LUMTITOR-706764 format. One line per 5 residues: number of its first residue (from 1); their letters; for each residue z, y, x of C-alpha. Coordinates in pm, 1 decimal. Layout:
<atoms>
NUM = A = Z:Y:X  ...
</atoms>
This chain:
<atoms>
1 = MSGIS = 0.0:0.0:0.0  -125.8:272.9:229.2  121.3:167.9:498.0  422.1:249.5:279.3  684.0:-25.1:261.6
6 = RLGAE = 823.6:-78.5:-89.2  1057.5:-340.4:-237.0  1055.6:-476.7:-590.1  811.3:-672.3:-804.7  717.8:-362.8:-1003.8
11 = WSYVK = 516.5:-223.4:-709.5  266.7:-510.7:-739.3  156.5:-360.2:-1072.4  58.2:-22.4:-927.9  -130.8:124.0:-636.7
16 = IKHQP = -33.9:436.5:-445.4  -305.9:699.6:-467.0  -136.9:971.0:-260.2  190.7:1012.7:-73.6  282.3:1375.7:15.2
21 = LKPDG = 393.4:1405.4:376.6  586.4:1665.3:571.7  436.9:1817.0:889.2  634.0:1563.5:1095.5  473.7:1274.8:905.6
26 = TKRGD = 776.7:1175.6:699.0  749.0:1128.5:323.3  800.0:1426.8:93.4  887.9:1344.9:-266.4  763.2:1061.8:-483.5
31 = PEIEC = 409.2:927.4:-440.9  127.2:960.4:-693.4  69.5:610.4:-831.5  -181.9:446.9:-1065.5  -99.6:161.2:-1302.1
36 = LQCGH = -328.2:-134.2:-1236.9  -289.5:-246.0:-1599.1  -393.2:67.1:-1792.8  -507.6:314.3:-1523.8  -241.1:576.5:-1605.8
41 = VFRGG = -160.7:806.9:-1310.6  187.1:954.9:-1260.9  445.8:1040.1:-994.9  763.7:844.1:-943.4  940.5:549.5:-791.7
46 = ASRIR = 1051.5:204.2:-899.6  1255.5:324.7:-1199.0  964.7:524.8:-1345.1  729.1:229.2:-1290.5  966.7:5.1:-1486.0
51 = SHLLG = 995.6:272.9:-1756.4  614.7:288.3:-1780.1  580.2:-89.4:-1802.2  872.2:-131.9:-2043.2  779.8:171.6:-2256.0
56 = TKDGV = 1127.5:330.5:-2227.5  1006.4:695.4:-2199.2  1184.9:857.7:-1896.9  914.5:1125.2:-1892.3  623.2:882.7:-1848.0
61 = SACDA = 394.6:733.7:-2113.9  420.6:365.0:-2198.8  167.5:110.4:-2071.7  -29.2:-47.1:-2356.1  -193.2:-317.1:-2143.5
66 = VYEED = 105.5:-496.0:-1989.7  176.5:-849.7:-2113.2  492.4:-929.1:-2309.5  615.9:-1177.5:-2048.4  589.7:-906.8:-1782.4
71 = KQKFG = 793.5:-671.7:-2002.6  1063.6:-937.1:-2030.8  1059.0:-988.0:-1654.3  1102.3:-617.4:-1580.8  1366.9:-586.4:-1849.2
76 = KIAQE = 1558.2:-860.2:-1664.9  1506.9:-679.1:-1330.9  1639.4:-353.6:-1478.2  1944.0:-535.1:-1616.4  2011.4:-704.4:-1281.8
81 = KSEQQ = 1990.9:-371.2:-1095.9  2234.3:-217.7:-1345.6  2473.7:-508.5:-1297.0  2442.6:-479.7:-917.5  2529.6:-108.8:-931.3
86 = LSKKR = 2827.8:-181.7:-1156.3  2943.3:-463.1:-925.4  2911.5:-233.7:-622.5  3118.3:35.4:-795.6  3387.4:-216.6:-887.4
91 = KTDLD = 3399.3:-341.4:-526.4  3435.1:15.6:-396.9  3716.9:84.8:-642.5  3888.1:-240.6:-542.0  3857.1:-154.3:-171.3
96 = NLTRS = 4010.7:188.9:-233.1  4294.3:31.5:-431.6  4359.8:-226.8:-155.9  4354.7:46.3:110.0  4598.7:259.6:-86.1
101 = NSDPS = 4843.0:-32.8:-126.2  4837.9:-108.1:247.8  4858.3:256.7:359.1  5047.9:498.2:128.1  4946.7:798.3:337.1
106 = AASTS = 4582.5:700.7:295.1  4644.0:667.9:-78.0  4782.5:1021.0:-86.9  4480.9:1150.0:102.1  4242.7:946.5:-111.3
111 = NSSRF = 4401.6:1061.0:-437.4  4400.3:1422.6:-331.5  4032.8:1401.0:-238.9  3952.5:1210.8:-556.6  4121.5:1456.3:-793.9
116 = NPITS = 4227.1:1811.3:-720.1  4341.1:2009.1:-1029.0  4234.5:2343.1:-880.3  3891.0:2211.7:-778.6  3851.6:2047.9:-1118.9
121 = AFQKV = 3936.8:2375.4:-1295.0  3677.6:2567.1:-1092.5  3416.9:2299.0:-1166.3  3482.9:2337.1:-1538.9  3440.7:2714.0:-1509.5
126 = DKASA = 3115.9:2668.1:-1312.4  2981.4:2427.4:-1574.5  3070.2:2664.9:-1857.9  2894.7:2946.6:-1673.7  2585.0:2730.1:-1611.8
131 = DASVA = 2576.1:2618.6:-1975.6  2604.9:2980.1:-2090.8  2316.3:3083.4:-1863.2  2091.4:2809.4:-2001.8  2181.0:2900.4:-2360.4
136 = RFFYA = 2129.0:3271.9:-2288.8  1779.9:3194.1:-2156.4  1697.1:3034.6:-2493.0  1846.4:3324.0:-2694.6  1694.8:3609.7:-2492.7
141 = NGLPF = 1342.3:3466.0:-2499.4  1340.0:3344.1:-2858.4  1285.7:2980.9:-2760.3  1321.7:2719.8:-3036.1  1637.5:2510.9:-2997.7
146 = NAARS = 1429.5:2193.2:-3036.6  1299.6:2261.8:-2684.5  1635.1:2128.6:-2557.6  1538.5:1788.1:-2703.8  1213.6:1780.0:-2508.9
151 = SQYSD = 1177.8:1518.9:-2236.0  1020.8:1792.6:-2018.5  1341.9:1995.9:-2052.8  1553.5:1705.5:-1925.5  1302.5:1630.5:-1650.2
156 = MIDQI = 1307.0:1997.5:-1539.7  1687.9:1998.2:-1510.4  1686.9:1665.1:-1322.8  1426.3:1789.7:-1073.8  1617.1:2116.2:-1015.0
161 = TKMPP = 1943.9:1930.9:-945.7  1763.1:1722.5:-680.2  1664.1:2035.5:-489.0  1882.5:2163.0:-202.3  2103.9:2471.0:-253.8
166 = GYKPP = 1909.1:2796.9:-255.1  1613.3:2665.3:-454.1  1406.7:2948.6:-601.0  1207.3:2878.1:-921.0  833.2:2954.5:-929.5
171 = TYNRI = 734.0:3316.0:-990.6  549.4:3459.4:-1290.8  215.7:3466.2:-1105.5  253.0:3112.0:-970.0  335.2:2970.7:-1315.2
176 = RDELL = 36.2:3139.9:-1478.3  -208.8:3054.4:-1198.6  -154.0:2777.5:-945.0  87.1:2559.7:-1145.0  -114.2:2605.6:-1463.8
181 = HQEKA = -426.6:2470.0:-1293.2  -226.8:2177.3:-1155.0  -90.7:2093.4:-1500.2  -435.9:2123.8:-1654.6  -566.1:1871.4:-1401.2
186 = RVAAD = -276.8:1636.1:-1478.3  -336.7:1662.4:-1855.6  -710.5:1604.0:-1800.0  -626.5:1284.3:-1611.8  -402.8:1170.2:-1900.0
191 = LKSCI = -677.3:1247.6:-2152.9  -927.2:1055.1:-1942.7  -704.6:750.1:-1973.0  -726.5:791.0:-2353.1  -1105.7:792.7:-2336.1
196 = DSSAK = -1100.6:493.7:-2101.4  -885.1:300.4:-2349.9  -1146.2:375.6:-2619.0  -1405.4:187.7:-2416.0  -1188.2:-124.9:-2441.4
201 = AGSDL = -1048.7:-107.7:-2795.9  -1266.9:154.9:-2967.8  -1143.5:468.5:-3144.1  -1158.4:659.5:-3472.7  -1310.6:1006.1:-3504.0
206 = TSDGW = -1128.2:1204.9:-3773.0  -1223.0:1541.4:-3921.5  -1046.3:1775.6:-4161.2  -1087.1:2133.8:-4280.4  -811.2:2394.7:-4276.9
211 = SDARS = -755.0:2770.1:-4238.1  -581.7:2942.4:-3946.9  -339.6:3237.2:-3957.9  -635.9:3477.3:-3989.2  -773.3:3281.8:-4288.3
216 = RPLLN = -1075.2:3158.4:-4091.2  -1211.7:2825.6:-4222.2  -1198.1:2569.9:-3942.5  -1325.5:2216.1:-3909.8  -1125.8:2016.1:-3654.7
221 = FLLLT = -1208.4:1687.4:-3484.5  -962.1:1441.8:-3330.9  -1010.9:1109.7:-3156.4  -753.6:842.8:-3243.6  -711.0:592.6:-2959.6
226 = TKGAQ = -466.4:315.8:-2876.6  -289.0:567.9:-2650.1  -258.6:839.0:-2915.4  -457.8:1120.9:-3074.4  -678.8:1347.0:-2862.4
231 = FIKAV = -799.7:1684.4:-2988.4  -1176.9:1719.6:-2942.2  -1254.6:2065.8:-3082.5  -1228.9:2301.9:-3381.1  -1536.1:2472.9:-3525.0
236 = DTTGQ = -1525.7:2808.9:-3706.3  -1732.4:2751.0:-4022.3  -1723.2:3111.0:-4148.2  -2037.1:3179.8:-4354.8  -2151.8:2817.0:-4339.3
241 = SKTDD = -2224.4:2613.1:-4650.1  -2046.5:2279.7:-4606.4  -2335.5:2060.1:-4713.4  -2359.7:1693.2:-4625.5  -2624.6:1770.4:-4360.6
246 = YIADM = -2405.5:2036.8:-4195.1  -2095.9:1813.2:-4187.5  -2301.4:1517.5:-4059.7  -2441.2:1736.9:-3779.6  -2088.4:1843.1:-3678.2
251 = LSKAT = -1969.0:1480.1:-3685.0  -2266.2:1372.5:-3472.5  -2198.2:1641.6:-3211.1  -1830.0:1543.4:-3193.2  -1931.1:1177.7:-3160.9
256 = EEAGP = -2159.1:1264.9:-2869.0  -1874.1:1453.2:-2698.0  -1640.4:1156.0:-2736.9  -1914.4:908.4:-2642.7  -2086.4:710.4:-2921.4
261 = ENVVQ = -2001.6:385.6:-2745.0  -1629.7:470.5:-2777.2  -1631.7:543.1:-3152.4  -1624.4:268.1:-3415.5  -1528.8:469.4:-3724.4
266 = VITDS = -1540.4:824.4:-3864.8  -1276.6:932.8:-4114.7  -1301.2:1231.4:-4351.8  -1166.1:1312.3:-4697.2  -1341.3:1150.5:-4992.7
271 = AANCK = -1518.9:1460.9:-5128.4  -1880.5:1397.7:-5229.0  -2028.5:1603.9:-4942.5  -1807.3:1430.9:-4683.6  -1892.5:1087.7:-4821.0
276 = AAGKL = -2265.1:1166.9:-4804.6  -2220.5:1299.7:-4448.4  -2048.3:974.7:-4353.0  -2346.9:776.3:-4477.4  -2580.5:990.8:-4266.0
281 = VEQQY = -2368.4:921.8:-3958.3  -2382.1:548.1:-4034.0  -2761.9:569.2:-4041.6  -2771.2:752.5:-3707.2  -2518.2:518.6:-3540.3
286 = PHIFW = -2547.9:165.7:-3688.3  -2228.4:44.7:-3513.6  -2017.7:324.4:-3666.0  -1892.9:312.1:-4023.1  -1736.3:579.6:-4245.5
291 = APCAA = -1398.8:549.5:-4421.3  -1214.9:790.1:-4653.3  -879.9:938.1:-4551.2  -601.9:719.1:-4695.0  -364.2:1014.9:-4746.8
296 = HSLDL = -631.0:1214.0:-4934.1  -718.0:909.6:-5146.8  -351.6:861.4:-5241.7  -324.7:1231.9:-5326.0  -623.2:1204.4:-5560.2
301 = LLEAI = -477.9:886.9:-5711.9  -143.7:1056.3:-5788.7  -327.5:1359.4:-5926.2  -524.9:1133.4:-6159.7  -207.0:955.2:-6270.5
306 = GKLSW = -49.7:1294.6:-6343.2  -330.8:1369.0:-6590.1  -251.8:1066.5:-6807.5  -111.9:1173.4:-7144.9  207.8:968.7:-7127.3
311 = VKNIV = 280.7:1105.0:-6777.0  206.0:1465.8:-6877.8  451.8:1436.0:-7168.6  726.9:1358.0:-6917.1  627.9:1590.6:-6632.1
316 = KPGKT = 569.0:1903.0:-6843.9  926.0:1924.5:-6988.7  1061.5:1850.8:-6641.1  868.5:2146.1:-6497.5  1003.0:2367.5:-6775.4
321 = VLKFV = 1364.3:2269.8:-6695.8  1304.5:2316.8:-6323.3  1154.1:2661.9:-6377.4  1450.4:2768.1:-6592.7  1709.2:2649.8:-6336.8
326 = MNHQK = 1526.9:2808.1:-6041.8  1479.2:3143.6:-6219.2  1840.9:3186.0:-6336.7  2111.2:3229.7:-6074.2  2396.9:3104.5:-6294.4
331 = SHAIF = 2223.9:2779.6:-6389.0  2112.3:2730.5:-6028.0  2470.6:2778.6:-5905.7  2598.7:2519.5:-6157.4  2332.3:2272.3:-6043.6
336 = KQYSK = 2427.4:2316.6:-5675.3  2796.1:2277.0:-5767.6  2745.7:1931.8:-5922.3  2451.2:1797.4:-5722.8  2381.1:1747.2:-5353.1
341 = LELLR = 2006.1:1725.7:-5418.6  1760.7:2006.9:-5352.4  1527.2:2136.8:-5623.0  1163.8:2132.8:-5512.6  890.3:2325.2:-5686.1
346 = PG = 591.9:2104.1:-5769.3  269.7:2175.5:-5584.7
</atoms>
């Protein structure tokens, strides 16, 4: 593996693409590695390789090509390593206890170094100050609190704690220029792995219309692969008549961008123009077939059920009661007092 000695069975499932080196030739940071099973490229060591193969997150996507018996093997390896670490900790604790029993002065020294009330108090103050600084960063910049649940947030903190004292974060210009280009290249490599998976298992091309914040009508296209959904493009259809020929032309162009050999199905809603466009695509690409959107079909089904007379006779009085309760504060307050449910206005 490029002259780099590694231990552990997990390294036989990857190849090292690049190992950063310091000017003196020693290693600098984790190597860039490629999974031999699915082709995914990422940085890390043995633990991140196991996380990739086992699908246990840790900031790296799961491998969708590894065999189940290999997953079981690496799960056993991870458990053994955890048990070894626990056994080593127990042995260290036992050695310290034995040393303290044989040498009371050593016990006093060991205990004082292990727990110092003054040091502990300062550490608590430092942690409170650090926590407050992190929280203040969120508040001052209007960041959503859900960002703290992001795996990238945890990975950022972990990487910072590994740096030596005096670490300076990247500047405004470096974040918006150099690091942005690096991240774009990394994302492009991840997206390429999605396209590569389509060549093996095929993919679905989906399209749907919506309006943005400026009320512009958009037609978006996504590629659904075994590794997840990939955004292809969004087309501004302002002034365009959404005929079957126009929609079929847009679907054909998106199919060409994704690679016709990678697409096995196109999915749109079941409107007449979309259905006709799907048939045109089937004629152009004989190996591709059209299917209606399941969610849209269910929506139409429920809408049709709602038009039945015996359903309307139940729903209409219910809407009347709901409207009365929602429009009168006193009745709404009584409802909230005796019910934990939320009133929802029908669409």
